[in-house]
C-alpha positions in Angstrom: -68.7 -133.9 -97.2 -68.7 -137.5 -98.9 -65.4 -139.2 -99.4 -65.0 -142.4 -101.7 -62.8 -144.7 -99.9 -60.4 -147.1 -101.9 -62.8 -150.0 -101.6 -65.6 -147.9 -102.8 -67.7 -147.2 -99.7 -69.1 -143.9 -99.2 -67.7 -141.9 -96.2 -69.2 -139.2 -94.3 -67.3 -138.1 -90.9 -69.5 -136.3 -87.7 -67.0 -134.4 -85.9 -67.2 -134.8 -82.3 -67.6 -131.1 -81.7 -71.0 -131.3 -83.3 -72.5 -132.2 -79.8 -71.5 -128.8 -78.6 -73.3 -127.0 -81.1 -76.4 -129.3 -80.9 -78.8 -127.7 -83.0 -82.1 -129.2 -81.1 -80.7 -127.8 -77.9 -80.6 -131.4 -76.4 -77.9 -133.2 -74.8 -78.3 -136.5 -76.7 -77.3 -135.7 -80.2 -75.0 -138.9 -80.7 -78.1 -141.1 -79.4 -80.4 -139.3 -82.0 -77.6 -139.5 -84.8 -77.2 -143.3 -84.2 -80.7 -144.0 -83.8 -81.9 -142.4 -87.1 -79.1 -144.2 -89.1 -80.3 -147.5 -87.7 -83.9 -146.7 -88.5 -83.2 -145.8 -92.0 -80.4 -148.0 -92.9 -80.7 -150.9 -90.4 -78.1 -152.6 -88.1 -74.5 -151.8 -89.0 -73.2 -154.5 -91.0 -75.3 -154.4 -94.1 -75.9 -150.8 -95.5 -73.1 -149.0 -93.4 -70.8 -149.5 -90.6 -69.3 -147.0 -88.0 -65.6 -146.4 -86.8 -64.4 -144.1 -83.7 -61.9 -141.9 -83.7 -60.8 -139.4 -81.1 -61.7 -136.7 -83.6 -65.2 -138.1 -85.2 -67.4 -140.5 -85.6 -66.9 -142.3 -89.3 -70.1 -143.6 -91.1 -69.2 -146.1 -93.9 -71.8 -146.5 -96.6 -72.4 -148.9 -99.3 -74.6 -146.7 -101.5 -74.0 -143.2 -102.4 -77.4 -142.2 -101.9 -77.5 -143.3 -98.4 -74.4 -141.4 -97.7 -76.0 -138.1 -99.0 -79.1 -138.5 -97.3 -77.2 -139.0 -94.0 -74.7 -136.1 -94.8 -77.7 -133.9 -95.2 -79.4 -134.4 -92.1 -76.4 -134.8 -89.6 -73.7 -132.4 -90.9 
């Protein structure tokens, strides 16, 4: 699900538990997730940013289309 923040960013949360149900059967789910984001959107800071919490890794996107693409691929 995509949430719109108060400052107009688009938030996609990926729960840490997704690594336990890795769809590809690999142990490097988080590496793949972050590498994919960097390959598609560039380094964090321009088109997206991340924040780690104890429940998830949150991706904040500047453009709704980027958030939608990421959400469809990783959640």
